[in-house]
RODO-2510 file (C-alpha; in nm, 4 decimals, decimal comma):
residues 340
     n   res          X          Y          Z
     1     x    -1,1674    -0,0171    -1,1316
     2     x    -1,2398    -0,3746    -1,0234
     3     x    -1,0456    -0,5235    -0,7274
     4     x    -0,8319    -0,7713    -0,8299
     5     x    -0,6477    -1,0259    -0,6106
     6     x    -0,4387    -1,3116    -0,7325
     7     x    -0,4099    -1,6704    -0,6400
     8     x    -0,1195    -1,8348    -0,7751
     9     x    -0,1795    -2,2228    -0,7259
    10     x     0,0968    -2,5003    -0,7632
    11     x     0,3812    -2,3146    -0,7170
    12     x     0,6807    -2,5116    -0,7159
    13     x     0,9828    -2,3318    -0,5756
    14     x     1,2625    -2,5219    -0,7759
    15     x     1,0850    -2,4885    -1,0946
    16     x     0,8303    -2,1855    -1,1043
    17     x     1,0414    -1,9090    -0,9010
    18     x     1,1038    -1,7142    -1,1969
    19     x     0,7465    -1,7646    -1,3775
    20     x     0,5219    -1,6889    -1,0703
    21     x     0,7791    -1,3481    -0,9984
    22     x     0,6468    -1,2479    -1,3548
    23     x     0,2833    -1,3493    -1,2446
    24     x     0,3264    -1,0804    -0,9499
    25     x     0,4901    -0,8235    -1,1826
    26     x     0,2004    -0,8875    -1,4272
    27     x    -0,0512    -0,8482    -1,1960
    28     x     0,1249    -0,5415    -1,0194
    29     x     0,2078    -0,3643    -1,3403
    30     x    -0,2020    -0,4739    -1,4514
    31     x    -0,4027    -0,3330    -1,1577
    32     x    -0,4211    -0,5831    -0,9096
    33     x    -0,3897    -0,5475    -0,5504
    34     x    -0,2052    -0,8375    -0,3958
    35     x    -0,0969    -1,2007    -0,5225
    36     x    -0,1246    -1,4844    -0,2930
    37     x     0,0765    -1,7820    -0,3346
    38     x    -0,0026    -2,0941    -0,2031
    39     x     0,3486    -2,2217    -0,1625
    40     x     0,6247    -2,0381     0,1181
    41     x     0,8387    -1,8554    -0,1027
    42     x     0,9670    -1,5050     0,0609
    43     x     1,2379    -1,4647    -0,2125
    44     x     0,9187    -1,3210    -0,4330
    45     x     0,7850    -1,0874    -0,1691
    46     x     1,1558    -0,9508    -0,1732
    47     x     1,1514    -0,8688    -0,5261
    48     x     0,8427    -0,7234    -0,5717
    49     x     0,8741    -0,5020    -0,2533
    50     x     1,1845    -0,3928    -0,4120
    51     x     1,0015    -0,2839    -0,7311
    52     x     0,7460    -0,1032    -0,5080
    53     x     0,9597     0,0972    -0,2899
    54     x     1,1790     0,1886    -0,6269
    55     x     0,8300     0,2620    -0,8555
    56     x     0,6131     0,2806    -0,6024
    57     x     0,2705     0,1123    -0,5216
    58     x     0,1590    -0,0862    -0,2348
    59     x     0,1182    -0,4008    -0,4020
    60     x     0,1070    -0,6987    -0,1435
    61     x     0,2309    -1,0821    -0,1920
    62     x     0,1570    -1,3705     0,0522
    63     x     0,2775    -1,6856     0,0234
    64     x     0,2152    -2,0268     0,2018
    65     x    -0,1539    -1,9892     0,2073
    66     x    -0,3932    -2,3056     0,1520
    67     x    -0,6569    -2,2364    -0,1483
    68     x    -0,9314    -2,4146    -0,0057
    69     x    -0,9107    -2,2368     0,3347
    70     x    -0,8309    -1,8642     0,1561
    71     x    -1,1216    -1,9420    -0,1290
    72     x    -1,4104    -2,0415     0,1368
    73     x    -1,3296    -1,7120     0,3096
    74     x    -1,2912    -1,5213    -0,0034
    75     x    -1,5954    -1,2482    -0,0491
    76     x    -1,6393    -1,1708    -0,4133
    77     x    -1,6255    -1,3739    -0,7206
    78     x    -1,3478    -1,6404    -0,8442
    79     x    -1,2483    -1,6902    -1,1494
    80     x    -1,0463    -1,9750    -1,2739
    81     x    -0,8219    -1,9107    -1,6108
    82     x    -0,8247    -2,2008    -1,8049
    83     x    -0,8231    -2,2559    -2,2011
    84     x    -1,1083    -2,4626    -2,1510
    85     x    -1,3216    -2,2142    -2,0046
    86     x    -1,5456    -1,9446    -2,2033
    87     x    -1,4156    -1,6431    -2,4220
    88     x    -1,2802    -1,3793    -2,2006
    89     x    -1,5200    -1,1433    -2,5011
    90     x    -1,7972    -1,3142    -2,3687
    91     x    -1,7973    -1,2877    -2,0001
    92     x    -1,5808    -0,9634    -1,9432
    93     x    -1,8608    -0,7107    -1,8925
    94     x    -2,0378    -0,9569    -1,6665
    95     x    -1,7114    -0,9619    -1,4437
    96     x    -1,6766    -0,5882    -1,4555
    97     x    -2,0263    -0,5588    -1,2570
    98     x    -1,9046    -0,7240    -0,9354
    99     x    -1,6386    -0,5484    -0,7032
   100     x    -1,4037    -0,7884    -0,5669
   101     x    -1,2318    -1,0567    -0,7660
   102     x    -1,0271    -1,3607    -0,7612
   103     x    -0,8425    -1,4665    -1,0375
   104     x    -0,6764    -1,8314    -1,0082
   105     x    -0,3900    -1,8598    -1,2267
   106     x    -0,2367    -2,2494    -1,2269
   107     x     0,1157    -2,3473    -1,2252
   108     x     0,0718    -2,7283    -1,2607
   109     x    -0,2960    -2,9372    -1,3258
   110     x    -0,5434    -2,8015    -1,1045
   111     x    -0,7722    -2,9730    -0,9117
   112     x    -1,0957    -3,0764    -1,0475
   113     x    -1,2904    -2,8819    -0,8099
   114     x    -1,1686    -2,5436    -0,9366
   115     x    -1,3975    -2,6193    -1,2010
   116     x    -1,6979    -2,6151    -0,9769
   117     x    -1,5712    -2,3179    -0,7310
   118     x    -1,5187    -2,0644    -1,0064
   119     x    -1,7986    -1,8082    -1,0254
   120     x    -1,6346    -1,8000    -1,4063
   121     x    -1,4317    -2,0295    -1,5597
   122     x    -1,2148    -1,7730    -1,8030
   123     x    -1,0385    -1,8650    -2,1377
   124     x    -0,7854    -1,6116    -2,3258
   125     x    -0,8150    -1,8207    -2,6359
   126     x    -0,8443    -2,1972    -2,6260
   127     x    -0,5086    -2,2995    -2,7178
   128     x    -0,1906    -2,3829    -2,4984
   129     x     0,0258    -2,0593    -2,3598
   130     x     0,1576    -1,8688    -2,0947
   131     x    -0,0419    -1,8405    -1,7811
   132     x     0,0937    -1,4917    -1,8196
   133     x     0,0256    -1,3727    -2,1077
   134     x    -0,3383    -1,5422    -1,9581
   135     x    -0,3131    -1,2529    -1,6515
   136     x    -0,2322    -0,9826    -1,8514
   137     x    -0,4706    -0,9964    -2,1082
   138     x    -0,7221    -1,1094    -1,8496
   139     x    -0,6259    -0,7940    -1,6654
   140     x    -0,6563    -0,5681    -1,9403
   141     x    -1,0167    -0,7137    -2,0473
   142     x    -1,1679    -0,6366    -1,7353
   143     x    -1,0192    -0,2938    -1,6398
   144     x    -1,1474    -0,1968    -1,9981
   145     x    -0,7851    -0,1135    -2,0984
   146     x    -0,7825     0,1315    -1,7697
   147     x    -0,4489     0,0206    -1,5613
   148     x    -0,2639     0,1740    -1,8669
   149     x    -0,3520     0,4967    -1,6831
   150     x    -0,2731     0,4403    -1,3390
   151     x    -0,0221     0,6760    -1,1449
   152     x     0,2639     0,4899    -1,0065
   153     x     0,4003     0,6797    -0,7058
   154     x     0,7569     0,5728    -0,6101
   155     x     1,1019     0,7563    -0,5903
   156     x     1,1441     0,6827    -0,9345
   157     x     0,9647     0,7337    -1,2765
   158     x     1,0610     0,5929    -1,6206
   159     x     0,9632     0,8431    -1,8952
   160     x     0,8987     0,6823    -2,2233
   161     x     1,0950     0,7998    -2,5422
   162     x     1,1726     0,6428    -2,8874
   163     x     1,4790     0,5626    -2,7835
   164     x     1,7065     0,5047    -2,4683
   165     x     1,6281     0,4681    -2,1271
   166     x     1,5044     0,7906    -1,9065
   167     x     1,4554     0,7271    -1,5431
   168     x     1,4274     1,0083    -1,3308
   169     x     1,3264     1,0565    -0,9492
   170     x     0,9836     1,2011    -0,8853
   171     x     0,9952     1,6278    -0,7920
   172     x     0,6736     1,5338    -0,4915
   173     x     0,7910     1,8764    -0,3630
   174     x     0,7072     2,0302    -0,6556
   175     x     0,4084     1,8799    -0,6235
   176     x     0,3300     1,9967    -0,2378
   177     x     0,4309     2,3256    -0,3616
   178     x     0,1438     2,3414    -0,6628
   179     x    -0,0884     2,1962    -0,3763
   180     x    -0,0354     2,5300    -0,2298
   181     x     0,1625     2,4059     0,0955
   182     x     0,3869     2,6881     0,2339
   183     x     0,7514     2,6643     0,2342
   184     x     0,7563     2,5918     0,6369
   185     x     0,5250     2,2638     0,5837
   186     x     0,7321     2,1476     0,3436
   187     x     1,0447     2,1863     0,5345
   188     x     0,8655     2,0029     0,8269
   189     x     0,7520     1,7684     0,5951
   190     x     1,0896     1,7168     0,5033
   191     x     1,2193     1,6317     0,8218
   192     x     0,9678     1,4206     0,9351
   193     x     1,0065     1,1761     0,6103
   194     x     1,4333     1,1872     0,7360
   195     x     1,3094     1,1007     1,0852
   196     x     1,0306     0,8310     0,9853
   197     x     1,2833     0,6837     0,6859
   198     x     1,5412     0,6390     0,9904
   199     x     1,2683     0,4996     1,2192
   200     x     1,1858     0,2681     0,9515
   201     x     1,5459     0,1239     0,8272
   202     x     1,6139     0,0760     1,1900
   203     x     1,3086    -0,1633     1,2204
   204     x     1,3376    -0,3634     0,9429
   205     x     1,7246    -0,3865     0,9982
   206     x     1,5667    -0,5908     1,3178
   207     x     1,3844    -0,8325     1,1169
   208     x     1,0164    -0,6681     1,1151
   209     x     0,8397    -0,6144     0,7941
   210     x     0,7792    -0,2083     0,6683
   211     x     0,6838    -0,0811     0,3611
   212     x     0,9528     0,1393     0,3206
   213     x     0,7540     0,3226    -0,0285
   214     x     0,4307     0,3870     0,2206
   215     x     0,6599     0,5211     0,5132
   216     x     0,8490     0,7794     0,2111
   217     x     0,5540     0,8826     0,0738
   218     x     0,3195     0,9255     0,3705
   219     x     0,5895     1,1287     0,6067
   220     x     0,6161     1,3452     0,3242
   221     x     0,2273     1,3795     0,2256
   222     x     0,1109     1,3817     0,5953
   223     x     0,0780     1,7472     0,5909
   224     x    -0,0926     1,8164     0,2411
   225     x    -0,4010     1,8962     0,4164
   226     x    -0,2545     2,2122     0,5341
   227     x    -0,2651     2,3722     0,2154
   228     x    -0,6812     2,3928     0,3404
   229     x    -0,6633     2,4382     0,6756
   230     x    -0,4355     2,3923     0,9786
   231     x    -0,6561     2,2814     1,2259
   232     x    -0,6975     1,9213     1,3290
   233     x    -0,8975     1,8739     1,0182
   234     x    -0,6041     1,9055     0,8111
   235     x    -0,5568     1,4891     0,8361
   236     x    -0,9183     1,4449     0,6782
   237     x    -0,8226     1,7184     0,4120
   238     x    -0,4827     1,5897     0,3296
   239     x    -0,6489     1,2138     0,2541
   240     x    -0,9011     1,4023     0,0327
   241     x    -0,6504     1,5454    -0,1646
   242     x    -0,4436     1,2235    -0,1612
   243     x    -0,7009     1,0468    -0,3062
   244     x    -0,7267     1,2993    -0,6097
   245     x    -0,4168     1,2591    -0,6571
   246     x    -0,3923     0,8850    -0,6979
   247     x    -0,1565     0,8048    -0,3998
   248     x    -0,1813     0,4503    -0,2976
   249     x    -0,4562     0,3755    -0,0031
   250     x    -0,1914     0,2768     0,2470
   251     x    -0,0456     0,6237     0,2477
   252     x    -0,3757     0,7833     0,2456
   253     x    -0,4744     0,6350     0,5443
   254     x    -0,1219     0,7170     0,7179
   255     x    -0,2092     1,0414     0,6037
   256     x    -0,5602     1,0566     0,7704
   257     x    -0,4271     0,8722     1,1244
   258     x    -0,1393     1,0659     1,1641
   259     x    -0,3118     1,3158     1,4393
   260     x    -0,0786     1,2547     1,7217
   261     x    -0,0946     0,8957     1,8478
   262     x    -0,4245     0,8221     1,7740
   263     x    -0,7877     0,9971     1,7899
   264     x    -1,0550     0,7853     1,8733
   265     x    -1,4236     0,7622     1,7413
   266     x    -1,5225     0,9898     2,0715
   267     x    -1,2125     1,2708     2,0709
   268     x    -1,2844     1,2619     1,6927
   269     x    -1,6565     1,4032     1,7128
   270     x    -1,5702     1,6710     2,0180
   271     x    -1,2891     1,7993     1,7694
   272     x    -1,5404     1,8040     1,4858
   273     x    -1,4109     1,5744     1,2951
   274     x    -1,5899     1,2980     1,0997
   275     x    -1,7113     1,1006     1,3724
   276     x    -1,4876     0,7884     1,3127
   277     x    -1,1524     0,6200     1,4225
   278     x    -0,8299     0,7538     1,3549
   279     x    -0,5728     0,5570     1,5385
   280     x    -0,2713     0,4336     1,3337
   281     x    -0,3492     0,0694     1,2646
   282     x    -0,0180    -0,0309     1,0929
   283     x     0,3325    -0,0089     1,1611
   284     x     0,4028     0,2342     0,8660
   285     x     0,0936     0,4413     1,0125
   286     x     0,2488     0,4716     1,3730
   287     x     0,6137     0,5555     1,2316
   288     x     0,4755     0,8420     1,0224
   289     x     0,2481     0,9496     1,3228
   290     x     0,5556     0,9301     1,5953
   291     x     0,7836     1,0977     1,3497
   292     x     0,5623     1,4027     1,2957
   293     x     0,4994     1,4166     1,6947
   294     x     0,8941     1,4126     1,7323
   295     x     0,9248     1,7145     1,4902
   296     x     0,8175     2,0684     1,5044
   297     x     1,0234     2,3500     1,3157
   298     x     1,3132     2,0961     1,4635
   299     x     1,3011     1,8128     1,6659
   300     x     1,2373     1,7508     2,0002
   301     x     1,2390     1,5162     2,2701
   302     x     0,9716     1,2651     2,3948
   303     x     0,9670     1,4623     2,7265
   304     x     0,8623     1,8135     2,5689
   305     x     0,6031     1,6225     2,3666
   306     x     0,4527     1,4586     2,5697
   307     x     0,4123     1,8017     2,8244
   308     x     0,3072     1,9650     2,5291
   309     x     0,0160     1,7109     2,4530
   310     x    -0,0802     1,7161     2,8335
   311     x    -0,1368     2,0972     2,8110
   312     x    -0,3134     2,1469     2,4570
   313     x    -0,5085     1,7751     2,4673
   314     x    -0,5029     1,6309     2,7604
   315     x    -0,3762     1,3442     2,9501
   316     x    -0,4924     1,0693     2,7684
   317     x    -0,3654     1,1623     2,4402
   318     x     0,0159     1,2603     2,6169
   319     x    -0,0419     0,8751     2,7789
   320     x    -0,0851     0,7347     2,3601
   321     x     0,2120     0,9559     2,2573
   322     x     0,4160     0,7922     2,5574
   323     x     0,2999     0,4744     2,5032
   324     x     0,3762     0,4654     2,0866
   325     x     0,7231     0,6052     2,1754
   326     x     0,7862     0,3197     2,3478
   327     x     0,6381     0,0661     2,1220
   328     x     0,8416     0,1751     1,8218
   329     x     1,1754     0,2235     2,0890
   330     x     1,1174    -0,1570     2,1271
   331     x     1,1218    -0,2073     1,7614
   332     x     1,4110    -0,0765     1,6902
   333     x     1,6101    -0,1829     1,9678
   334     x     1,7211     0,1678     2,0931
   335     x     1,5169     0,4771     2,2178
   336     x     1,4047     0,6483     1,9171
   337     x     1,4709     0,9745     2,0122
   338     x     1,8859     0,8360     1,9759
   339     x     1,7586     0,8530     1,5659
   340     x     1,7410     1,2361     1,6012
***
């Protein structure tokens, strides 16, 4: 599907909190990757993160962003949703030809500059109505209705039925078994997940932003590539399987970057991996990688881990592991080993 980011212009905290939250949830449900809001309002991000944690996805919210600077640096086309624009049915095919789309959704009267900045001024009907409806229909048209078939990997799944409500907890262990992971790999993965969530919760409680759903999924799926091979290439095979399954991109990256404390391009070539950098880049990737470092058949102390890395992979790899351990310990406020 087209990569869509939504820009919410003119958000007024006292008046628009509910409607802007609905716009964010519609953007997420209909396949957008992110919403940018011009006014600083952390509460909207909290609502969306809670939905992500329960029902899946890595949809992002960023608030307090100047629209002029953002649009100036945007690499893609700009679509302004307005009732004065061209009919969506006349331009949807042309918009779908582009890889990245910024959809501007106004809350109050927008500056006249928007009409000239936009590559497309698009109307969902030329009558006054809700901006929530406008965004939903816009997303439906440019995804050609494919948004309905998205897979959201969260802790819970809503099962459609004629009457009543049915929400079930997803059985990811069953999925690992179906992909061919051994009982030993699954047991190890569950242990890594337990430790990774403890680390993530501790860091989050200290006021830092952590995507808990990414940690939850990536720590459980980090070794799914071992269904194909137990060599270091399991990190690459795991990313391939995760893409096939439709797992979120953040989870895929955490799977690919969980080897030790990171494998640089030079070492990757020596190990026979595709020549690129496999170093963890985000806090979520670092948490998953180090929870794995501290977990074998059971949990192990950092001294034992560093010694084994030095014996098997050399001093540089061991130093990377210790550096990551210290970094996460500082973020936790205690030595990570105490969480075992």
